[in-house]
N, C-alpha and C positions, 0 to 999 in steps of 0.2 A: 741672541748677545750670548754670551756664555750664560749658566745660571749653574747652582748646587746640585748635585744629584736628587740631593734629599728633596729642593726645590724643584726638579722638573719629575722627582719616579711623585709625590704630591698632586703637578697639575696630571699627571698620564691616568693615573687614582681617580679624579674627581671625575676626568673624560665616560673613562671604563663605565664607573661603578651605575653615571645616570645611563642607566638604560632605555631610559624616555631616548633617549641618543641615536643610542649607538648602535656604527655598524659591524666595526673588523677592528683586531686586533690584531699585528703581529707584532710576531720574538725575535729578533734576532740575530749572530753573531756572536760574538764574545770581550768581555770585556776585561782591559787587560791582568792580570795574570786571580783571576775564574773562570771555575771552570761550571757548565751550564750540564745539567744533561739530555737537554734536548738539542736538537743543529739546530731549531725553527719549530714556535709554535703560532699555531693559527686558532686566533678565538671569537668569537661571532657567539650573540646575545640570539637567544632558543627559545619559543615559551613549549611550560612542559606543564599539563595539568592548573590552564593559570595563571601558573605562578616565572616571571622571568627568567633562567642561569644563566652561565655563564657556557659555553661546549669548549669545551679546549680539541683540538686534534696536534697529534705529529708523529711523524715515522722516526722509530725508531734500527730503518733498515733491516728491518725484517718484517714488517706490519706494520700499519695504519689503524692509530692505536684514538678513541675519544672518550673525555670526562662529561663532566658537566662539576662545575662543582658557584658557591650562591656566590650572589656578585655582591662582593659587603665589601668593605674597607683593610679588612684585616687582611682576604684572603687575595685582594690582586696589593696589594702592599708585599705579600709577602714572594708573593711571583715574577712584580715588578723588580723588588730585591734579588732577583738569586743568583745575577748575571749574566744577566744580557747586554748590549752595547747594543743596541735602531731595536726600536720602539714607535709604532707604527700604529695611530691610534684615527683609525674614520669614522669622523659621527656625521650626522646630513648635511653639518652646515661644514663640513671640510675635513681639511686632513693635517694629522699634527703628526711631527716626527722631533724623534731626537736623539741623539747624538752620541752616546761618551763616545770623546777623548781621551783620547792618552793618556794625560797630561790628568786625568781622572774630573774633569769642567761635562754641563751636559748643552752639548745644543739644540738650540728647538727651534722648529719649522714649519708657519703654518699656513696649508694651504688652503684659499678659496674655494670651498665647488661646493657643488649640492650632491648628492651620495642617496640613497636608497635606503632601508631599512629589512630585514626580512629573519621573521624570526621565528619561519618554518623550519622543526626541527627532521623532518627526516629531511637528508639531504642529500642524492643521488651522488652513487661517483659519479664526476664528470672524465669523459675519454676525455683525456689531452690530446687521439686525435683522430680528425673526422674516415672512418672506413671508408669516407668516400671522396676524401684527398689523391688528388690523381696519382704523387708519387708510390704508393699506397696494391694503385692498380700496376704501373709500371717494375715496379722490382715484384711481382706477382704473391701478394699478400691478400688484394683483393679483386675479386672480378671487376664484373663489366659491369654490376648494378649496383658499386658502389658497400658492398656485402664480404664480409671477409670468408680470403673461404675456408672450409674447416678443418682444408693437410695443413695452414696457414695461421691454423687462431695459437702455437707457442708462443711461431711469431715474432705476432701483433704483442702474448701479452707482457716476452720481452722489453719490445720494442720501449709499450707500455710503460714498464716497473726502472728501463735505466730513463729514459724523461723523467718520469715521478723521482729519481735519486738527481740526477744529472740539474734537474729546474731548481732545486734549493739549498743544494751544497753553490751556487754560480749568486745562484743571485743572497748571499748569507758574502759568500765569497766578492761580489758586487758591498756591500752592504755597508761593507765593512774595511774597504779601500785597498782590499788585497788587490783583484781587478777593476783595472782602471771602466770608469762606469762606458760604453759600446756609447759609439753615434756613427753617426754617418761618414763622418770623415777616419775616423779613426772603430771603423765594425770590431765583434767581439772575433778574435782569430781562434778555431777548431782545426784542428787536427787529427784524420784517423787513421792507428798506423796498425796497419794487415786489413785495411774496409772488407776485402773483401767482393758477397754483390753489396755491399752499401747500405741496409736496413736502417743501422743506425746513423747513419750518413747521411741520408734525407731523411728520415723524423729530426737532428737536431736539426741542421737547417732548417727545414720547417714551423719545425713547429716555436723555434726560438722568433722566428719574425714571423708566424701567426700575429705572436704578442707582444712585436712588436719591435725589437733587437735586431737593429746591425752583424749580422756575423758573418764573416767569410772561413770555408766550412773549406778544408780538403782533402781529400783521402788517398793511401799508399796502400798499391798491394805491385805483389812481387810477378800477381802477373797480366802481361802486359793484352791477352784476351779481354780479366774484367774491369782492369781501364776504358781500355776503349768501347764494349756495355758501358756501361757506368758517365762513361760523357756523354755515351748518344741518348740515355733517359734524363741525363742534364737537359742538354741542348731540348729532347719532345718536351720535360715543362720552363726552356726560357730563360730558365736560372744557371746561364755557366756564366756570366759575371756573376757571381758570389758563392760560385759547389765549380773545382774544379776536381779531377782528379790525374797521378801518378804509379807506373808500374816503374818502381826503384823497391829498395833492398831496403826493411827498417836502417839497419844499422847507416848505411850511409846516403838518407833521403837528401835528394837536396831542400824537399818542402822549405818557411818564413817562418820559423818559431812558432808556437805560440801561447799563444794566452791556457789555452784545456787542449791537454789531448787524453784521446782515447785509443783503450788499446783490447779488446776484445775476444780472448781468445787466441791469443798469438802460441802461436806451439813453443815448447821448454823455450830455451834462451833465447828469440823475440823477445818474452818480454820483456829480459830485460834487453835485449837491445831496444823496447820502444819508450821502457821508464831509464835508461842513460839520455835518449835524443833530447827526452821537455827534462828532465835535470837540466841535462847540461845546456840547452838553451832556456831556459831557464820562466817552463815551465808555470802556473798558478795552481793550475789545475787536474790532478787528473784520476781517473776512471781507470783500472785496468784489470782487466775480469783475466785470470796467467789460464795455459791452456795444460798440458802434463807435462811436467815435472823432472825427463828423465837423468837432467845435467848431477841437481845434488843426490839423487836416484846413486845415482852408477860412484859419485864417491861414499857411504856406506857401509860400507868388507864389516869392515871396524864398530858400532856400533858400543859405544861404554851399557857398560852395566849399569840397574839392567835394561834396560834398553833392548837387551841380547830376545827377550819374554817378549816383545812385539814385534823385533823384526825379522824371529827366526824364520814369520811366519808370512808370506813374500804378498799376499791383497796389505793386511797389516803397516808391510813395509811402506807398500808405496805410499801408504797414503799418511805416513809417516813422517815419509823425503817428500812428500807437497807440503803439509806443515810449515815445518824449516827450515823450505825453500817460501815462501811464501812471509814469513815472521821473518826473516834475514831480509823479504828486500822491504816490507814494514820498519825493520831495528832502520835497516842504510838510512832511508826518506828522512830518518825521525833522524841521525843525524849528521845527515846535511841537510834540513829547514822545517819541515816541512809535519806539521798536522797530520796523522793519520792513522782513519781506521780503518777497518776487515771484516767489510758485512756481506750477510746476506743481498748477491743479487739478485737471485728468480729462483726459487723454490725450486728442488727437489725434481720431482712431475714435472717439468720443466726443458729443468735441459742439465745434464750431471756435469757441467764445469757451473756450480756456480756461489764461487764466493767473486767477494771484491774487495781491488783496495783505491782504500778513496785517498787521495791524501790534500790537503792544499799552503801550500807554502807561505809562511811566517820567517823568514825565519830569524826562526830559533831560538839561540844555537843550543849545541843539543846536552840532554843531562849526563851525571855521571854511568849512572844505572842503566843507561838506552847503551854507552860505550864497551860500561861492563860485560852484560848480559850477553851483545854480539861476541865481542870477545869468548866470553866459556863458552857460549852456543859454539863456532864457528873450534875453538882449540879440544872441548866432546869429541865434539863427532868428528874433525878431521879433515873438512871440509869445505871449501870456499868460494863460496855464490861467485856464480858469473858476470854479476850485479856490480863485484869488489871493485871487480876489474875494468868496467867502464862511465865507471866514473869521477873525474880528476879531482876531484872537491872532493873527495871520498878516503877523510882521512880517522885512523884512528889516533895516535900515537904511540 
């Protein structure tokens, strides 16, 4: 039954400050017309020197941060009132879910189930992927003993970090109703555009299935050899009913529309092809890690002053071209109705291509400021982004 937000937050607060029964809390999503500092916050009670405090964990796209706050009403209410649309409070007696609707009402649901409290302070960082997972052996990351090969350790970390970015964003989009909750009849559709050896394609498939999510994953790569190799691995793993691979150009792929589109390190304008395919097909979540930005760099013949002080140096001109390209991609996505973040995918010590564009479709109308910024940047630099010509719905008036 709908309640006022104030009543719902008071109810949630009472459950959270009862640290004798609290198991965990999850805050996610964003209330209408409000901003939140972090996409998701996980909270659990921990015992430190005989006192129980609340341990907050969140990720800003660069690192996971943990801090402790007192388990008192003022601290908790301040946190609950900071703009989150979805609040889940688990206690030893069951789970209470609060969802703030667009109209400003709070929908409350209680599920009766027994849960166990753990007050341990030192919680080891869990691996999302078991090194013994057969797919890691088949793609060459792990050996026959179920151990990560030293030469593939960076690749394994890259896969893990990708999942740590995908999963909370995906869960938040599902909780907020931006992506329909997957079911056996309608599984979550993921398309990996430019999948190559499909490390991330298989990882997303295996992990999401391991947590009980129904998925269907398609990997696209222009090379028939990659398609054949990846389909052979899928056959060995017995998962060909839920994952498949095609040898096609990204711009002309026959893959069905997707809920989630992935493109990691597709070269130059192939990244634009991937973004355009996702946007034109109505994808709800995009995770894009660009690679080599030649198109804009080639158009940067006459740099507007005072930027000539930077672009007269080749390596700095190249980096400026990278920044312009991805900034303009982000602006275009905002203008066509996506909420966009540009974050660090994984530290530069693991890969030199460490920027990720993360976009969630909200359908919001573009801000005039975003349109003005796009128009001014392209005019000053005299550039036309490849992406702008690939999305029919992209207009700036």
